[in-house]
Biotite code that builds the C-alpha atoms (Angstrom):
import biotite.structure as struc

atoms = struc.array([
    struc.Atom([115.734, 65.415, 192.604], chain_id="A", res_id=1, res_name="MET", atom_name="CA", element="C"),
    struc.Atom([117.074, 67.892, 195.053], chain_id="A", res_id=2, res_name="SER", atom_name="CA", element="C"),
    struc.Atom([116.166, 67.780, 198.734], chain_id="A", res_id=3, res_name="ASP", atom_name="CA", element="C"),
    struc.Atom([116.028, 71.566, 198.721], chain_id="A", res_id=4, res_name="ASN", atom_name="CA", element="C"),
    struc.Atom([112.295, 72.385, 198.873], chain_id="A", res_id=5, res_name="LYS", atom_name="CA", element="C"),
    struc.Atom([113.033, 76.016, 197.968], chain_id="A", res_id=6, res_name="GLN", atom_name="CA", element="C"),
    struc.Atom([114.311, 74.936, 194.547], chain_id="A", res_id=7, res_name="SER", atom_name="CA", element="C"),
    struc.Atom([111.266, 74.523, 192.326], chain_id="A", res_id=8, res_name="ARG", atom_name="CA", element="C"),
    struc.Atom([111.079, 74.457, 188.562], chain_id="A", res_id=9, res_name="ASP", atom_name="CA", element="C"),
    struc.Atom([107.329, 74.126, 187.939], chain_id="A", res_id=10, res_name="GLY", atom_name="CA", element="C"),
    struc.Atom([107.268, 70.642, 186.489], chain_id="A", res_id=11, res_name="ARG", atom_name="CA", element="C"),
    struc.Atom([104.674, 69.353, 188.943], chain_id="A", res_id=12, res_name="ASP", atom_name="CA", element="C"),
    struc.Atom([102.284, 72.247, 188.470], chain_id="A", res_id=13, res_name="SER", atom_name="CA", element="C"),
    struc.Atom([102.482, 72.128, 184.676], chain_id="A", res_id=14, res_name="ALA", atom_name="CA", element="C"),
    struc.Atom([101.359, 68.509, 184.318], chain_id="A", res_id=15, res_name="LYS", atom_name="CA", element="C"),
    struc.Atom([98.613, 66.278, 185.624], chain_id="A", res_id=16, res_name="ILE", atom_name="CA", element="C"),
    struc.Atom([99.546, 62.750, 186.648], chain_id="A", res_id=17, res_name="ASP", atom_name="CA", element="C"),
    struc.Atom([96.545, 60.625, 185.698], chain_id="A", res_id=18, res_name="SER", atom_name="CA", element="C"),
    struc.Atom([97.860, 57.868, 187.992], chain_id="A", res_id=19, res_name="ASN", atom_name="CA", element="C"),
    struc.Atom([97.680, 60.174, 191.028], chain_id="A", res_id=20, res_name="ASP", atom_name="CA", element="C"),
    struc.Atom([94.104, 60.070, 192.315], chain_id="A", res_id=21, res_name="ALA", atom_name="CA", element="C"),
    struc.Atom([94.496, 63.299, 194.289], chain_id="A", res_id=22, res_name="SER", atom_name="CA", element="C"),
    struc.Atom([95.577, 65.255, 191.199], chain_id="A", res_id=23, res_name="GLU", atom_name="CA", element="C"),
    struc.Atom([92.699, 63.902, 189.131], chain_id="A", res_id=24, res_name="VAL", atom_name="CA", element="C"),
    struc.Atom([90.256, 64.620, 191.959], chain_id="A", res_id=25, res_name="GLU", atom_name="CA", element="C"),
    struc.Atom([91.519, 68.203, 192.245], chain_id="A", res_id=26, res_name="TYR", atom_name="CA", element="C"),
    struc.Atom([90.797, 68.797, 188.558], chain_id="A", res_id=27, res_name="VAL", atom_name="CA", element="C"),
    struc.Atom([87.432, 67.050, 188.867], chain_id="A", res_id=28, res_name="HIS", atom_name="CA", element="C"),
    struc.Atom([86.410, 69.371, 191.722], chain_id="A", res_id=29, res_name="GLN", atom_name="CA", element="C"),
    struc.Atom([86.896, 72.336, 189.387], chain_id="A", res_id=30, res_name="GLN", atom_name="CA", element="C"),
    struc.Atom([84.395, 70.830, 186.926], chain_id="A", res_id=31, res_name="PHE", atom_name="CA", element="C"),
    struc.Atom([81.597, 69.344, 189.056], chain_id="A", res_id=32, res_name="PRO", atom_name="CA", element="C"),
    struc.Atom([79.277, 69.066, 186.029], chain_id="A", res_id=33, res_name="GLY", atom_name="CA", element="C"),
    struc.Atom([81.571, 66.513, 184.412], chain_id="A", res_id=34, res_name="LEU", atom_name="CA", element="C"),
    struc.Atom([82.092, 62.928, 185.467], chain_id="A", res_id=35, res_name="SER", atom_name="CA", element="C"),
    struc.Atom([85.339, 61.600, 186.879], chain_id="A", res_id=36, res_name="HIS", atom_name="CA", element="C"),
    struc.Atom([85.730, 59.482, 183.738], chain_id="A", res_id=37, res_name="GLN", atom_name="CA", element="C"),
    struc.Atom([85.364, 62.554, 181.516], chain_id="A", res_id=38, res_name="GLN", atom_name="CA", element="C"),
    struc.Atom([88.280, 64.156, 183.357], chain_id="A", res_id=39, res_name="VAL", atom_name="CA", element="C"),
    struc.Atom([90.396, 61.028, 182.865], chain_id="A", res_id=40, res_name="LEU", atom_name="CA", element="C"),
    struc.Atom([89.400, 60.905, 179.181], chain_id="A", res_id=41, res_name="ASP", atom_name="CA", element="C"),
    struc.Atom([90.448, 64.551, 178.779], chain_id="A", res_id=42, res_name="ALA", atom_name="CA", element="C"),
    struc.Atom([93.864, 63.807, 180.274], chain_id="A", res_id=43, res_name="ILE", atom_name="CA", element="C"),
    struc.Atom([94.246, 60.832, 177.938], chain_id="A", res_id=44, res_name="GLU", atom_name="CA", element="C"),
    struc.Atom([93.164, 62.829, 174.887], chain_id="A", res_id=45, res_name="GLN", atom_name="CA", element="C"),
    struc.Atom([95.038, 66.073, 175.588], chain_id="A", res_id=46, res_name="GLU", atom_name="CA", element="C"),
    struc.Atom([98.082, 64.619, 177.305], chain_id="A", res_id=47, res_name="GLY", atom_name="CA", element="C"),
    struc.Atom([99.426, 65.565, 180.736], chain_id="A", res_id=48, res_name="PRO", atom_name="CA", element="C"),
    struc.Atom([99.633, 69.316, 180.080], chain_id="A", res_id=49, res_name="SER", atom_name="CA", element="C"),
    struc.Atom([97.516, 71.008, 182.752], chain_id="A", res_id=50, res_name="ARG", atom_name="CA", element="C"),
    struc.Atom([96.878, 74.006, 180.495], chain_id="A", res_id=51, res_name="GLU", atom_name="CA", element="C"),
    struc.Atom([95.636, 71.864, 177.588], chain_id="A", res_id=52, res_name="ALA", atom_name="CA", element="C"),
    struc.Atom([93.428, 69.701, 179.810], chain_id="A", res_id=53, res_name="VAL", atom_name="CA", element="C"),
    struc.Atom([91.895, 72.709, 181.573], chain_id="A", res_id=54, res_name="MET", atom_name="CA", element="C"),
    struc.Atom([91.174, 74.412, 178.240], chain_id="A", res_id=55, res_name="LYS", atom_name="CA", element="C"),
    struc.Atom([89.543, 71.244, 176.889], chain_id="A", res_id=56, res_name="TYR", atom_name="CA", element="C"),
    struc.Atom([87.429, 70.782, 180.018], chain_id="A", res_id=57, res_name="LEU", atom_name="CA", element="C"),
    struc.Atom([86.341, 74.440, 180.034], chain_id="A", res_id=58, res_name="ARG", atom_name="CA", element="C"),
    struc.Atom([85.139, 74.067, 176.450], chain_id="A", res_id=59, res_name="GLU", atom_name="CA", element="C"),
    struc.Atom([83.437, 70.750, 177.191], chain_id="A", res_id=60, res_name="LYS", atom_name="CA", element="C"),
    struc.Atom([81.662, 72.075, 180.275], chain_id="A", res_id=61, res_name="SER", atom_name="CA", element="C"),
    struc.Atom([80.764, 75.443, 178.746], chain_id="A", res_id=62, res_name="GLY", atom_name="CA", element="C"),
    struc.Atom([82.647, 77.407, 181.407], chain_id="A", res_id=63, res_name="GLN", atom_name="CA", element="C"),
    struc.Atom([84.218, 80.710, 180.482], chain_id="A", res_id=64, res_name="ALA", atom_name="CA", element="C"),
    struc.Atom([87.999, 81.005, 180.821], chain_id="A", res_id=65, res_name="LYS", atom_name="CA", element="C"),
    struc.Atom([88.984, 81.640, 184.417], chain_id="A", res_id=66, res_name="ARG", atom_name="CA", element="C"),
])
């Protein structure tokens, strides 16, 4: 990994690390009607893709697409 902070390729923003509590909590805050475990289950079921997890959670919570 480069030390140049200006060089970004989007990998971090495209995936959710289920082992990183702050990333899971950030997603959980966007869906307060769901439990923390439901968010973790969604990541496990849909994989680490942020887009896929957010789509799944929107459908599960009944929220319209943002």
